[in-house]
C-alpha positions as CSV (number, residue, x, y, z in Angstrom):
1,X,-27.1,-99.6,61.6
2,X,-28.5,-97.5,63.7
3,X,-30.1,-98.3,66.9
4,X,-33.2,-96.4,67.5
5,X,-36.7,-97.6,68.9
6,X,-39.8,-96.8,67.4
7,X,-43.1,-95.4,68.6
8,X,-46.0,-95.2,66.5
9,X,-48.1,-92.6,66.7
10,X,-52.3,-92.2,65.2
11,X,-53.6,-89.7,63.3
12,X,-52.1,-86.7,62.9
13,X,-48.3,-86.7,62.7
14,X,-45.8,-87.4,65.5
15,X,-44.5,-83.9,65.9
16,X,-48.2,-83.0,67.5
17,X,-47.7,-85.5,70.3
18,X,-44.7,-83.7,71.4
19,X,-45.5,-83.0,74.9
20,X,-46.8,-86.5,75.5
21,X,-43.5,-87.4,74.6
22,X,-41.3,-85.0,77.0
23,X,-42.4,-82.7,79.2
24,X,-42.9,-78.5,78.3
25,X,-40.8,-77.4,81.2
26,X,-37.8,-79.9,80.5
27,X,-37.6,-78.8,77.3
28,X,-37.6,-75.0,77.9
29,X,-34.9,-75.4,80.6
30,X,-32.9,-77.7,78.2
31,X,-33.3,-75.3,75.3
32,X,-31.7,-72.4,77.9
33,X,-28.9,-74.5,79.0
34,X,-28.0,-75.5,75.5
35,X,-28.1,-72.0,74.4
36,X,-26.4,-70.6,77.1
37,X,-23.6,-73.4,76.5
38,X,-23.7,-72.4,72.6
39,X,-22.3,-69.4,73.0
40,X,-20.1,-69.5,76.1
41,X,-15.9,-69.8,75.3
42,X,-15.4,-71.6,78.6
43,X,-15.1,-75.3,77.6
44,X,-15.3,-76.6,81.6
45,X,-18.4,-74.6,82.3
46,X,-19.8,-76.1,79.1
47,X,-19.1,-79.3,80.8
48,X,-20.4,-78.4,83.8
49,X,-23.6,-77.9,82.1
50,X,-24.3,-80.3,79.9
51,X,-23.4,-82.8,83.1
52,X,-25.2,-81.2,86.0
53,X,-28.4,-79.6,83.8
54,X,-28.8,-82.1,80.7
55,X,-27.4,-85.1,82.4
56,X,-25.1,-86.0,79.5
57,X,-22.2,-88.1,80.0
58,X,-19.2,-85.8,78.9
59,X,-15.4,-87.1,79.7
60,X,-12.6,-84.9,80.7
61,X,-11.1,-82.5,78.6
62,X,-13.8,-82.9,75.9
63,X,-13.9,-79.9,73.9
64,X,-17.6,-78.6,72.1
65,X,-17.0,-75.8,69.5
66,X,-18.8,-73.0,69.5
67,X,-22.7,-72.9,68.3
68,X,-23.0,-77.2,68.8
69,X,-27.2,-77.7,68.5
70,X,-27.3,-80.6,71.2
71,X,-30.8,-82.9,71.2
72,X,-33.5,-80.5,72.9
73,X,-35.5,-82.9,73.9
74,X,-33.5,-85.9,74.9
75,X,-29.7,-84.9,75.4
76,X,-29.7,-87.3,78.3
77,X,-29.6,-90.2,75.9
78,X,-26.1,-88.1,74.8
79,X,-22.6,-89.4,75.8
80,X,-18.9,-88.5,75.0
81,X,-15.9,-89.9,75.8
82,X,-12.8,-87.8,76.8
83,X,-10.6,-85.4,75.1
84,X,-12.6,-86.0,71.8
85,X,-13.1,-82.7,70.2
86,X,-16.7,-81.8,68.7
87,X,-16.8,-79.7,65.9
88,X,-18.5,-75.7,65.1
89,X,-22.3,-75.9,64.8
90,X,-22.6,-79.7,65.0
91,X,-25.8,-81.2,65.9
92,X,-26.1,-84.0,67.9
93,X,-29.6,-85.4,67.7
94,X,-31.0,-88.5,69.9
95,X,-34.8,-88.0,68.4
96,X,-36.8,-87.7,65.3
97,X,-40.3,-87.0,64.6
98,X,-41.5,-88.4,61.5
99,X,-45.2,-88.6,59.9
100,X,-46.3,-92.2,61.2
101,X,-43.9,-92.6,64.1
102,X,-41.0,-91.0,66.4
103,X,-37.7,-93.0,66.8
104,X,-35.3,-92.3,69.9
105,X,-32.1,-93.7,70.4
106,X,-28.6,-93.2,72.4
107,X,-25.7,-91.3,70.6
108,X,-22.3,-92.5,72.1
109,X,-19.2,-90.9,70.9
110,X,-15.8,-92.4,72.0
111,X,-12.9,-90.8,73.3
112,X,-10.1,-89.0,71.0
113,X,-12.7,-88.9,68.6
114,X,-12.5,-86.1,66.3
115,X,-16.0,-84.2,64.5
116,X,-15.6,-82.2,62.0
117,X,-17.7,-78.4,61.6
118,X,-20.7,-78.5,60.8
119,X,-21.7,-82.2,61.0
120,X,-24.8,-83.8,62.1
121,X,-25.4,-86.9,64.1
122,X,-28.6,-89.0,64.0
123,X,-30.3,-91.1,66.8
124,X,-28.8,-94.4,67.3
125,X,-25.4,-94.2,66.4
126,X,-22.1,-95.2,67.8
127,X,-19.0,-93.4,67.0
128,X,-15.9,-95.3,68.3
129,X,-12.8,-94.5,70.2
130,X,-10.1,-92.7,67.8
131,X,-12.7,-92.3,64.9
132,X,-12.3,-89.0,62.5
133,X,-15.6,-87.8,61.0
134,X,-14.8,-84.5,58.6
135,X,-16.7,-81.2,58.1
136,X,-20.1,-81.3,57.0
137,X,-21.0,-85.0,57.2
138,X,-24.4,-86.6,58.1
139,X,-23.1,-89.1,60.5
140,X,-26.3,-92.2,59.9
141,X,-24.5,-95.0,60.5
142,X,-21.8,-96.2,63.3
143,X,-18.4,-95.5,62.4
144,X,-15.8,-98.2,63.4
145,X,-13.0,-96.9,65.8
146,X,-10.0,-95.6,64.7
147,X,-11.7,-95.2,61.4
148,X,-12.0,-91.8,58.5
149,X,-15.7,-91.1,57.5
150,X,-16.5,-88.2,55.8
151,X,-19.1,-87.2,53.1
152,X,-22.3,-87.0,52.4
153,X,-23.7,-89.4,52.3
154,X,-21.0,-90.4,54.7
155,X,-18.4,-93.0,53.7
156,X,-15.0,-94.6,55.0
157,X,-11.9,-92.5,53.8
158,X,-9.5,-94.4,55.5
159,X,-9.9,-97.9,57.7
160,X,-8.2,-98.3,60.7
161,X,-5.1,-100.0,59.8
162,X,-4.8,-97.4,57.0
163,X,-4.8,-94.3,59.2
164,X,-2.5,-96.4,61.9
165,X,-0.4,-96.7,58.6
166,X,-0.4,-93.0,57.7
167,X,0.7,-91.8,61.5
168,X,3.3,-94.5,61.7
169,X,4.7,-92.7,58.0
170,X,3.8,-89.1,59.5
171,X,6.0,-90.0,62.8
172,X,9.1,-91.2,60.4
173,X,8.9,-88.1,58.5
174,X,8.6,-86.4,61.5
175,X,11.8,-87.4,62.9
176,X,13.4,-85.4,59.9
């Protein structure tokens, strides 16, 4: 279940209310920082930009691949644990503007998480430690720690117990 706060609007759709919800110059600054980070090949520089200019929580050794698109309006609502990989061209949203309302929600990505390329993470989502998100997945609900999910709609491919068993078998076969 996604955890978002809902804000009703009247008359025009919620996107027409954008600069009542977020300052224009904040969006401009965030856009510039995100675009610089999308193209830089230096992982430590990306993390520094995200922490210092966007006020994101980013763990040590976390890697944002080329072209990752963060929420331009509310990046401070995104938190990523340590030693996590965010795949190429992934989009992480902390807001959604609809016709009669807009919604805001924190995105919490745990440590040692692998998010495949071209995935989209919606607002209000939590992805547990050690989870794997397959490439091209629309993450529309929470992902439990240690599970492997994928697809659109997203579904569980392997539970934590199944993933642990697969790791044991891989370790056993790796001895030969």
